[in-house]
Backbone as ProteinMPNN parsed JSONL, in Angstrom:
{"seq_chain_A": "MSKFKIYFKSIIIPVIVGGIVGLLISGSIDYNSLEKPFLSPPSIVFPIVWTILYILMGISYGILASKSLLDTDTKVIYFLQLFANALWSIIFFSFKLRFLAFIWIILLAILIIIMIEKFYKKNKIAGLLQLPYLLWTLFATYLNLFTYLLNRN", "coords_chain_A": {"N_chain_A": [[-9.729, 1.581, -25.768], [-6.288, 0.831, -26.014], [-4.606, -2.19, -24.912], [-2.055, -1.688, -23.938], [-2.228, 1.042, -23.187], [-4.183, 0.821, -21.201], [-2.879, -0.791, -19.26], [-0.614, 0.821, -18.774], [-1.769, 3.18, -17.713], [-3.038, 2.037, -15.505], [-0.872, 1.136, -13.995], [0.691, 3.439, -13.639], [-0.831, 5.168, -12.048], [-0.972, 4.193, -9.213], [1.809, 4.24, -8.763], [2.476, 6.939, -9.11], [0.886, 8.071, -7.064], [2.152, 6.912, -4.817], [4.694, 8.057, -5.184], [4.146, 10.815, -4.909], [3.273, 10.905, -2.246], [5.633, 10.044, -1.058], [7.288, 12.253, -1.638], [5.903, 14.235, -0.21], [6.246, 13.413, 2.453], [8.956, 13.267, 2.764], [10.632, 15.095, 4.114], [10.022, 14.638, 6.729], [10.557, 12.091, 7.543], [11.621, 9.999, 9.995], [12.745, 7.565, 10.443], [15.327, 6.384, 10.749], [16.15, 7.429, 13.163], [14.595, 6.307, 15.057], [13.876, 3.918, 17.645], [13.946, 0.639, 16.725], [12.003, -2.308, 16.018], [12.8, -5.853, 16.256], [13.801, -7.458, 13.273], [13.496, -5.268, 11.62], [13.881, -3.77, 8.509], [16.593, -2.157, 6.64], [16.325, 1.341, 5.853], [16.442, 1.825, 3.083], [15.177, -0.272, 1.872], [12.406, 0.115, 1.887], [11.379, 2.084, -0.142], [11.978, 0.617, -2.439], [10.578, -1.839, -2.168], [7.944, -0.83, -1.935], [7.605, 0.394, -4.435], [7.659, -1.826, -6.162], [5.368, -3.145, -5.172], [3.371, -1.252, -5.773], [3.505, -1.355, -8.55], [2.7, -4.025, -8.992], [0.119, -3.785, -7.965], [-0.996, -2.069, -9.86], [-0.772, -3.686, -12.157], [-2.541, -5.772, -11.505], [-4.976, -4.353, -11.374], [-5.0, -3.474, -13.99], [-5.269, -5.909, -15.366], [-7.915, -6.582, -14.744], [-9.224, -4.317, -15.799], [-8.517, -4.488, -18.519], [-9.901, -6.697, -19.306], [-12.461, -5.977, -19.052], [-13.649, -6.327, -16.5], [-14.138, -4.788, -14.34], [-16.205, -3.393, -11.868], [-18.352, -1.048, -10.174], [-18.13, -1.453, -7.343], [-15.674, -2.821, -7.135], [-13.879, -0.95, -8.189], [-14.233, 1.104, -6.3], [-13.31, -0.084, -3.862], [-10.675, -0.558, -4.561], [-9.596, 2.053, -5.058], [-10.133, 3.179, -2.598], [-8.525, 1.67, -0.83], [-6.063, 2.439, -1.861], [-6.043, 5.154, -1.252], [-6.17, 4.962, 1.571], [-3.743, 3.724, 1.996], [-1.957, 5.734, 1.167], [-2.509, 7.72, 3.074], [-1.625, 6.51, 5.425], [1.214, 6.731, 5.558], [1.509, 9.477, 5.848], [0.215, 9.92, 8.292], [1.852, 8.37, 9.986], [4.552, 9.304, 9.549], [4.598, 12.177, 8.944], [2.725, 13.336, 10.77], [3.419, 11.93, 12.999], [1.866, 10.287, 14.556], [1.86, 7.557, 15.852], [0.354, 5.488, 17.1], [-2.256, 5.939, 16.113], [-1.624, 5.553, 13.451], [-1.105, 2.829, 13.56], [-3.694, 1.786, 14.065], [-4.846, 2.688, 11.718], [-3.402, 1.251, 9.766], [-4.287, -1.289, 10.225], [-6.918, -1.031, 9.364], [-6.286, -0.553, 6.67], [-5.179, -3.075, 5.986], [-7.452, -4.661, 6.184], [-9.003, -3.544, 4.133], [-7.367, -4.254, 1.976], [-7.575, -7.041, 2.036], [-10.291, -7.311, 1.394], [-10.182, -6.191, -1.161], [-8.501, -8.06, -2.454], [-10.129, -10.318, -2.351], [-12.298, -9.48, -3.978], [-10.938, -8.989, -6.412], [-9.887, -11.566, -6.906], [-12.191, -13.115, -7.297], [-12.955, -12.211, -9.761], [-10.73, -12.501, -11.399], [-8.295, -14.81, -11.023], [-5.463, -14.5, -11.113], [-5.176, -11.705, -10.91], [-6.071, -11.325, -8.306], [-4.247, -12.928, -6.805], [-1.836, -11.653, -7.312], [-1.855, -9.637, -5.495], [-1.222, -10.646, -3.05], [1.527, -10.399, -2.09], [1.462, -7.676, -1.398], [-0.437, -7.643, 0.682], [0.935, -9.284, 2.541], [3.262, -7.75, 2.989], [2.095, -5.483, 4.074], [1.03, -6.536, 6.419], [3.416, -7.184, 7.704], [4.402, -4.581, 7.924], [2.511, -3.66, 9.699], [3.2, -4.994, 12.044], [5.769, -3.798, 12.373], [4.973, -1.127, 12.716], [3.4, -1.225, 15.102], [5.293, -2.132, 17.049], [7.283, -0.22, 16.765], [5.903, 1.995, 17.669], [5.47, 1.151, 20.359], [8.113, 0.923, 21.313], [9.019, 3.519, 21.152], [7.434, 5.323, 22.499], [7.022, 7.978, 24.744]], "CA_chain_A": [[-8.375, 1.91, -25.362], [-5.401, -0.315, -26.227], [-4.162, -2.862, -23.677], [-0.872, -0.971, -23.445], [-2.69, 2.243, -22.488], [-4.879, 0.388, -19.979], [-1.873, -1.198, -18.273], [0.206, 1.984, -18.426], [-2.574, 4.018, -16.814], [-3.281, 1.284, -14.275], [0.375, 1.065, -13.224], [1.226, 4.762, -13.319], [-1.614, 5.829, -10.992], [-0.446, 3.925, -7.863], [3.21, 4.66, -8.67], [2.465, 8.399, -8.901], [0.372, 8.318, -5.704], [3.25, 6.597, -3.905], [5.738, 9.059, -5.353], [3.699, 12.082, -4.315], [3.327, 10.741, -0.783], [7.053, 10.034, -0.707], [7.773, 13.644, -1.655], [5.254, 14.971, 0.885], [6.745, 13.022, 3.775], [10.42, 13.113, 2.744], [11.273, 15.941, 5.12], [9.636, 14.268, 8.09], [10.86, 10.679, 7.822], [12.555, 9.882, 11.112], [12.91, 6.126, 10.624], [16.663, 6.042, 11.236], [16.353, 7.903, 14.539], [13.68, 5.593, 15.946], [14.164, 2.58, 18.156], [13.212, -0.234, 15.802], [11.814, -3.687, 16.471], [13.508, -6.954, 15.617], [13.474, -7.702, 11.867], [13.318, -4.026, 10.86], [14.829, -3.669, 7.394], [17.177, -0.826, 6.457], [15.377, 2.277, 5.242], [16.493, 1.753, 1.611], [14.295, -1.357, 1.416], [11.017, 0.549, 1.775], [10.957, 2.591, -1.462], [12.097, -0.45, -3.435], [9.442, -2.755, -1.991], [6.683, -0.153, -2.245], [7.508, 0.576, -5.894], [7.26, -3.127, -6.708], [3.977, -3.402, -4.785], [2.507, -0.362, -6.56], [3.465, -1.898, -9.91], [1.825, -5.206, -8.94], [-1.234, -3.276, -7.779], [-1.431, -1.57, -11.156], [-0.94, -4.814, -13.073], [-3.799, -6.436, -11.141], [-6.075, -3.501, -11.813], [-4.954, -3.505, -15.451], [-5.841, -7.183, -15.82], [-9.377, -6.46, -14.662], [-9.668, -3.28, -16.734], [-8.35, -4.941, -19.901], [-10.883, -7.753, -19.569], [-13.769, -5.376, -18.726], [-14.158, -7.009, -15.31], [-14.29, -3.828, -13.246], [-17.511, -2.828, -11.561], [-18.236, 0.083, -9.248], [-17.628, -1.906, -6.042], [-14.256, -3.157, -7.258], [-13.161, 0.315, -8.338], [-14.29, 1.833, -5.028], [-12.41, -0.686, -2.87], [-9.307, -0.362, -5.039], [-9.149, 3.421, -4.806], [-10.215, 3.405, -1.155], [-7.313, 1.137, -0.209], [-4.938, 3.265, -2.302], [-6.138, 6.365, -0.431], [-5.793, 4.585, 2.939], [-2.308, 3.465, 1.935], [-1.278, 7.031, 1.102], [-2.669, 8.434, 4.345], [-0.857, 5.884, 6.503], [2.554, 7.332, 5.616], [1.381, 10.842, 6.368], [-0.099, 9.799, 9.723], [3.001, 7.81, 10.704], [5.775, 10.1, 9.452], [4.409, 13.627, 9.033], [2.044, 13.692, 12.005], [4.053, 11.176, 14.082], [0.806, 9.683, 15.367], [2.189, 6.15, 15.621], [-0.741, 4.591, 17.479], [-3.308, 6.134, 15.112], [-1.131, 4.884, 12.242], [-1.316, 1.398, 13.78], [-5.126, 1.536, 13.828], [-5.081, 2.957, 10.292], [-2.845, 0.183, 8.935], [-5.206, -2.428, 10.367], [-7.985, -0.72, 8.407], [-5.711, -0.78, 5.342], [-5.08, -4.52, 5.766], [-8.825, -5.146, 5.942], [-9.358, -3.11, 2.774], [-6.588, -5.064, 1.027], [-8.198, -8.369, 2.017], [-11.534, -7.176, 0.617], [-9.788, -5.991, -2.55], [-8.013, -9.346, -2.97], [-11.294, -11.175, -2.551], [-13.022, -8.993, -5.161], [-10.108, -9.238, -7.582], [-9.763, -13.009, -7.116], [-13.455, -13.611, -7.85], [-13.046, -11.792, -11.159], [-9.579, -13.057, -12.108], [-7.429, -15.382, -9.985], [-4.128, -13.891, -11.149], [-5.301, -10.34, -10.377], [-6.156, -11.449, -6.848], [-3.012, -13.495, -6.253], [-0.762, -10.658, -7.415], [-1.949, -8.727, -4.355], [-0.784, -11.301, -1.809], [2.721, -9.746, -1.524], [1.02, -6.401, -0.801], [-1.031, -7.965, 1.981], [1.983, -9.77, 3.443], [4.112, -6.611, 3.37], [1.299, -4.617, 4.954], [0.984, -7.199, 7.74], [4.745, -6.965, 8.276], [4.436, -3.159, 8.297], [1.665, -3.529, 10.891], [4.088, -5.409, 13.14], [6.764, -2.742, 12.553], [4.277, 0.052, 13.23], [3.034, -1.437, 16.508], [6.459, -2.191, 17.932], [7.94, 1.084, 16.73], [5.126, 2.801, 18.615], [5.724, 0.714, 21.739], [9.507, 1.182, 21.667], [9.359, 4.952, 21.081], [6.516, 6.209, 23.224], [7.733, 8.617, 25.865]], "C_chain_A": [[-7.512, 0.652, -25.538], [-4.982, -0.913, -24.887], [-2.947, -2.155, -23.091], [-1.296, 0.251, -22.637], [-3.39, 1.886, -21.18], [-3.859, 0.033, -18.9], [-1.009, -0.025, -17.838], [-0.523, 2.86, -17.412], [-2.771, 3.323, -15.466], [-2.045, 1.22, -13.392], [0.822, 2.45, -12.772], [0.462, 5.442, -12.173], [-1.086, 5.473, -9.599], [1.017, 4.342, -7.702], [3.287, 6.166, -8.421], [1.959, 8.739, -7.502], [1.475, 8.047, -4.683], [4.366, 7.615, -3.981], [5.386, 10.397, -4.728], [3.766, 12.011, -2.795], [4.782, 10.735, -0.32], [7.65, 11.427, -0.665], [7.195, 14.443, -0.493], [5.865, 14.662, 2.248], [8.264, 13.021, 3.873], [11.133, 13.939, 3.813], [10.961, 15.536, 6.549], [9.898, 12.805, 8.435], [11.958, 10.611, 8.88], [12.898, 8.423, 11.416], [14.26, 5.769, 11.244], [16.912, 6.487, 12.667], [15.46, 7.172, 15.545], [14.294, 4.305, 16.466], [13.309, 1.624, 17.331], [13.096, -1.649, 16.349], [12.697, -4.672, 15.705], [12.956, -7.163, 14.208], [13.242, -6.43, 11.05], [14.343, -3.956, 9.735], [15.472, -2.28, 7.352], [16.223, 0.053, 5.658], [15.355, 2.211, 3.716], [15.53, 0.7, 1.059], [12.885, -0.839, 1.12], [10.639, 1.119, 0.414], [11.044, 1.532, -2.56], [10.885, -1.371, -3.366], [8.141, -2.071, -2.391], [6.53, 0.095, -3.744], [7.065, -0.716, -6.562], [5.788, -3.409, -6.399], [3.007, -2.509, -5.559], [2.403, -0.851, -7.998], [2.56, -3.126, -9.962], [0.363, -4.803, -8.789], [-1.803, -2.812, -9.125], [-1.644, -2.679, -12.168], [-2.252, -5.531, -12.777], [-5.006, -5.65, -11.632], [-6.156, -3.506, -13.342], [-5.526, -4.789, -16.032], [-7.365, -7.079, -15.839], [-9.907, -5.444, -15.67], [-9.6, -3.778, -18.175], [-9.351, -6.021, -20.28], [-12.317, -7.281, -19.27], [-14.439, -6.067, -17.542], [-14.355, -6.064, -14.121], [-15.747, -3.411, -13.097], [-17.301, -1.724, -10.522], [-17.657, -0.34, -7.909], [-16.131, -2.187, -6.076], [-13.416, -1.891, -7.392], [-13.116, 1.07, -7.013], [-13.31, 1.237, -4.021], [-10.958, -0.496, -3.278], [-8.813, 1.05, -4.696], [-9.232, 3.793, -3.325], [-8.962, 2.877, -0.462], [-6.085, 1.939, -0.63], [-4.889, 4.568, -1.5], [-5.696, 6.072, 1.001], [-4.29, 4.335, 3.022], [-1.533, 4.786, 1.976], [-1.358, 7.764, 2.442], [-1.856, 7.822, 5.478], [0.508, 6.545, 6.654], [2.525, 8.732, 6.208], [1.105, 10.81, 7.861], [1.138, 9.372, 10.506], [4.187, 8.763, 10.71], [5.547, 11.596, 9.644], [3.788, 14.038, 10.368], [2.622, 12.989, 13.226], [3.037, 10.597, 15.064], [0.895, 8.17, 15.181], [1.052, 5.204, 16.002], [-1.911, 4.723, 16.509], [-2.897, 5.457, 13.802], [-1.304, 3.371, 12.36], [-2.776, 1.016, 13.534], [-5.427, 1.671, 12.334], [-4.572, 1.811, 9.423], [-3.653, -1.107, 9.086], [-6.384, -2.245, 9.419], [-7.499, -0.98, 6.981], [-5.637, -2.276, 5.037], [-6.451, -5.127, 5.479], [-9.275, -4.772, 4.533], [-8.618, -3.934, 1.718], [-7.19, -6.461, 0.92], [-9.487, -8.342, 1.2], [-11.207, -7.014, -0.864], [-9.318, -7.309, -3.17], [-9.188, -10.273, -3.266], [-12.06, -10.772, -3.815], [-12.236, -9.27, -6.449], [-10.086, -10.727, -7.921], [-11.031, -13.602, -7.73], [-13.576, -13.288, -9.338], [-11.92, -12.389, -12.007], [-8.574, -13.526, -11.049], [-6.052, -14.72, -9.945], [-4.161, -12.481, -10.567], [-5.373, -10.365, -8.852], [-4.848, -11.906, -6.236], [-1.838, -12.518, -6.313], [-0.767, -9.679, -6.241], [-1.513, -9.356, -3.037], [0.522, -10.723, -1.259], [2.393, -8.416, -0.843], [0.42, -6.651, 0.578], [0.043, -8.405, 2.967], [2.895, -8.635, 3.905], [3.362, -5.683, 4.324], [1.178, -5.228, 6.344], [2.331, -7.068, 8.451], [4.885, -5.507, 8.733], [3.579, -2.898, 9.526], [2.467, -3.901, 12.133], [5.111, -4.306, 13.43], [6.151, -1.5, 13.178], [3.989, -0.101, 14.721], [4.264, -1.387, 17.405], [7.3, -0.934, 17.872], [7.224, 2.03, 17.679], [5.488, 2.439, 20.06], [7.145, 1.036, 22.199], [9.846, 2.671, 21.752], [8.391, 5.871, 21.802], [7.24, 6.743, 24.455], [6.762, 8.934, 26.953]], "O_chain_A": [[-7.958, -0.457, -25.244], [-5.0, -0.235, -23.859], [-2.828, -2.038, -21.871], [-0.792, 0.478, -21.537], [-3.213, 2.566, -20.17], [-3.96, 0.498, -17.764], [-0.703, 0.11, -16.653], [0.037, 3.234, -16.382], [-2.678, 3.956, -14.414], [-2.159, 1.248, -12.166], [1.282, 2.614, -11.642], [1.05, 6.21, -11.412], [-0.769, 6.391, -8.842], [1.421, 4.754, -6.615], [4.088, 6.614, -7.6], [2.53, 9.594, -6.826], [1.707, 8.859, -3.787], [4.928, 7.999, -2.955], [6.226, 11.036, -4.093], [4.25, 12.932, -2.138], [5.12, 11.35, 0.691], [8.427, 11.75, 0.234], [7.9, 15.232, 0.137], [5.986, 15.547, 3.096], [8.81, 12.798, 4.953], [12.146, 13.499, 4.355], [11.578, 16.045, 7.485], [9.503, 12.337, 9.503], [13.07, 11.101, 8.681], [13.298, 8.098, 12.534], [14.328, 4.947, 12.158], [17.812, 5.96, 13.322], [15.565, 7.399, 16.75], [15.127, 3.685, 15.805], [12.091, 1.784, 17.25], [13.982, -2.128, 17.056], [13.257, -4.354, 14.656], [11.749, -7.049, 13.995], [12.828, -6.516, 9.894], [15.544, -4.07, 9.982], [14.96, -1.338, 7.956], [15.41, -0.445, 4.88], [14.327, 2.518, 3.113], [15.118, 0.782, -0.098], [12.241, -1.317, 0.186], [9.643, 0.672, -0.156], [10.259, 1.557, -3.509], [10.246, -1.647, -4.381], [7.325, -2.655, -3.104], [5.419, 0.009, -4.266], [6.193, -0.703, -7.431], [5.047, -3.862, -7.272], [1.934, -2.963, -5.956], [1.334, -0.771, -8.604], [1.744, -3.256, -10.874], [-0.522, -5.399, -9.402], [-2.942, -3.124, -9.475], [-2.588, -2.627, -12.956], [-2.997, -5.862, -13.699], [-5.932, -6.205, -12.224], [-7.246, -3.539, -13.914], [-6.191, -4.765, -17.067], [-8.014, -7.439, -16.82], [-10.923, -5.685, -16.322], [-10.51, -3.526, -18.966], [-9.617, -6.231, -21.464], [-13.254, -8.079, -19.24], [-15.635, -6.356, -17.572], [-14.7, -6.503, -13.024], [-16.428, -3.115, -14.079], [-16.182, -1.508, -10.056], [-16.778, 0.341, -7.382], [-15.406, -1.829, -5.147], [-12.358, -1.778, -6.773], [-12.076, 1.615, -6.645], [-12.555, 1.976, -3.389], [-10.099, -0.293, -2.421], [-7.741, 1.215, -4.113], [-8.47, 4.64, -2.858], [-8.396, 3.554, 0.397], [-5.158, 2.104, 0.163], [-3.812, 5.026, -1.116], [-4.935, 6.844, 1.584], [-3.647, 4.696, 4.007], [-0.572, 4.927, 2.731], [-0.377, 8.361, 2.885], [-1.441, 8.53, 6.395], [0.912, 6.883, 7.767], [3.411, 9.117, 6.972], [1.693, 11.583, 8.618], [1.441, 9.936, 11.557], [4.773, 9.008, 11.765], [6.248, 12.22, 10.44], [4.26, 14.97, 11.019], [2.359, 13.393, 14.358], [3.321, 10.441, 16.251], [0.105, 7.578, 14.445], [0.809, 4.22, 15.303], [-2.5, 3.715, 16.12], [-3.73, 4.856, 13.124], [-1.615, 2.703, 11.374], [-3.052, 0.023, 12.862], [-6.167, 0.869, 11.763], [-5.226, 1.434, 8.451], [-3.693, -1.925, 8.167], [-6.801, -3.189, 8.748], [-8.225, -1.563, 6.175], [-5.996, -2.697, 3.938], [-6.583, -6.004, 4.627], [-9.861, -5.591, 3.825], [-9.189, -4.27, 0.68], [-7.3, -7.004, -0.179], [-9.742, -9.247, 0.406], [-11.858, -7.611, -1.721], [-9.701, -7.634, -4.294], [-9.229, -10.928, -4.307], [-12.424, -11.625, -4.624], [-12.798, -9.725, -7.445], [-10.245, -11.107, -9.081], [-10.956, -14.486, -8.583], [-14.229, -14.018, -10.084], [-12.12, -12.736, -13.171], [-8.066, -12.718, -10.272], [-5.537, -14.415, -8.87], [-3.266, -12.104, -9.81], [-4.791, -9.507, -8.188], [-4.388, -11.329, -5.251], [-0.95, -12.556, -5.461], [0.214, -8.969, -6.021], [-1.442, -8.671, -2.017], [0.628, -10.563, -0.043], [2.99, -8.077, 0.179], [0.739, -5.943, 1.534], [0.059, -7.947, 4.109], [3.259, -8.568, 5.079], [3.945, -5.162, 5.274], [1.219, -4.508, 7.342], [2.377, -6.865, 9.664], [5.425, -5.24, 9.806], [3.888, -2.005, 10.315], [2.417, -3.206, 13.148], [5.304, -3.922, 14.583], [6.744, -0.891, 14.069], [4.299, 0.79, 15.511], [4.273, -0.677, 18.41], [7.976, -0.608, 18.848], [7.866, 2.783, 18.412], [5.775, 3.315, 20.876], [7.351, 1.387, 23.36], [10.851, 3.043, 22.359], [8.525, 7.092, 21.716], [7.982, 6.017, 25.117], [7.15, 9.475, 27.988]]}, "name": "protein", "num_of_chains": 1, "seq": "MSKFKIYFKSIIIPVIVGGIVGLLISGSIDYNSLEKPFLSPPSIVFPIVWTILYILMGISYGILASKSLLDTDTKVIYFLQLFANALWSIIFFSFKLRFLAFIWIILLAILIIIMIEKFYKKNKIAGLLQLPYLLWTLFATYLNLFTYLLNRN"}
């Protein structure tokens, strides 16, 4: 497969997953009606940041795929974290289970750390490209926890 096809496929998969989740939860997003913690960005920031992060995720995966550096463990952790990422939005917005979403996002952060470690061992750039994803997820963890605490009735 050509490098273009590898990168295209690698980037389009997380972008499509994010897009599908966005469509699934679009009718249940209540972000603007919630009491928000200090440092909460405006709602328009989220789809922009997540699109960039999904593209970076795909580029990292594409680097490994194009250099034949993927093994079963690396593929499993990559798709597991992508699945966990997708479910977080559904838990938080569709089901409104904010505390469960907080526990879930901690699991997601752990999976991202494992993914970064695996990627970094195979290709430093592929690993480092995931640091913004980890940092944003840690920030989202803070937002999740304090949104839960500020809005529990």
